[in-house]
C-alpha positions as CSV (number, residue, x, y, z in Angstrom):
1,M,74.9,67.7,53.5
2,K,76.7,70.5,52.0
3,Y,73.7,72.5,51.3
4,L,72.2,72.2,54.7
5,I,75.2,73.4,56.3
6,L,75.2,76.1,53.8
7,I,71.2,76.8,54.7
8,F,72.0,77.2,58.5
9,L,74.8,79.7,57.8
10,F,72.7,81.8,56.4
11,T,69.6,81.6,57.8
12,S,70.3,81.6,61.5
13,C,70.4,85.4,62.1
14,S,70.9,87.3,65.2
15,H,68.3,88.4,67.0
16,S,67.4,90.4,69.9
17,L,66.3,90.1,73.5
18,T,65.4,92.9,75.5
19,L,64.1,93.1,79.3
20,N,61.6,96.3,79.6
21,P,61.2,97.9,82.5
22,K,57.9,99.7,82.2
23,G,55.4,99.1,84.8
24,C,58.3,98.1,87.3
25,Y,60.5,101.2,88.6
26,S,63.2,100.0,90.8
27,K,67.1,101.3,90.6
28,G,69.6,99.6,89.1
29,L,73.4,100.1,91.2
30,I,77.0,99.2,90.3
31,K,78.1,98.4,93.8
32,N,77.7,95.7,96.3
33,L,74.5,95.5,98.8
34,E,74.4,94.7,102.3
35,K,70.8,93.1,102.0
36,K,69.9,89.5,100.9
37,I,70.3,89.7,97.2
38,Y,67.6,86.3,95.1
39,T,68.1,85.6,92.0
40,I,65.8,84.5,89.2
41,E,66.6,82.2,85.9
42,K,64.4,82.2,83.3
43,S,65.3,80.4,79.8
44,V,63.9,82.9,77.3
45,V,62.9,81.6,73.7
46,S,62.2,83.9,70.9
47,F,61.4,83.0,67.4
48,G,62.1,85.8,64.7
49,S,64.5,88.9,64.7
50,S,63.6,90.3,67.8
51,S,61.9,89.6,71.2
52,E,61.1,91.9,74.4
53,H,60.4,90.5,77.7
54,Y,58.8,92.6,80.6
55,L,60.8,92.5,84.0
56,K,56.9,93.3,86.1
57,E,55.4,90.2,84.2
58,I,58.8,88.2,85.0
59,L,58.3,89.0,88.7
60,E,54.4,88.4,89.1
61,S,54.7,85.2,87.4
62,N,57.4,84.5,90.5
63,K,54.9,86.2,92.7
64,I,57.3,89.1,93.7
65,D,55.7,92.5,93.9
66,C,57.5,94.9,91.8
67,R,56.9,97.9,94.7
68,K,58.8,96.1,97.3
69,I,62.0,95.6,95.6
70,K,64.8,98.2,96.3
71,N,67.4,97.3,93.8
72,V,67.7,95.2,90.6
73,N,69.9,93.6,88.1
74,Y,70.3,91.7,85.4
75,T,72.2,90.1,83.0
76,F,71.7,87.5,79.8
77,K,73.9,84.6,79.7
78,S,74.1,81.4,77.2
79,D,75.0,78.4,78.1
80,A,76.2,75.0,76.1
81,L,72.0,73.8,75.2
82,D,71.2,77.8,74.8
83,S,74.3,77.5,71.9
84,I,73.1,74.8,70.4
85,L,69.5,75.7,69.9
86,S,70.4,79.1,69.0
87,V,72.2,77.4,65.7
88,L,68.5,76.4,64.4
89,P,67.4,79.3,61.9
90,F,65.4,81.8,63.5
91,I,65.4,80.5,67.0
92,E,67.2,82.2,69.7
93,R,67.7,80.9,73.9
94,K,69.5,82.6,76.2
95,T,69.1,82.5,80.1
96,L,67.6,85.6,81.9
97,V,69.4,86.1,84.9
98,I,67.3,88.4,87.6
99,N,69.6,89.4,91.2
100,Y,67.2,91.8,93.0
101,S,67.0,92.7,97.1
102,K,63.9,94.0,98.7
103,D,63.1,96.6,101.2
């Protein structure tokens, strides 16, 4: 049992999750918007050292045209299940939250 804990400690390494805005050109603002804000939440799982996801692909999978978005803000958060799964070797799970407003 002691060796199993050591294996988890040494094989659970940090991961890099990134969201690439390539193909979807919107502005990120640090101010409150007066327009209606829409939210998309998606669980992102990566196996290995790093993972890159594209904003355009995520929006298209939710049937949203990138050209109709005026402002966008995103963040990665971790809930209890994300933390438990991230203890496993070579697995990283986070929840991606995208807030956006349309024209």
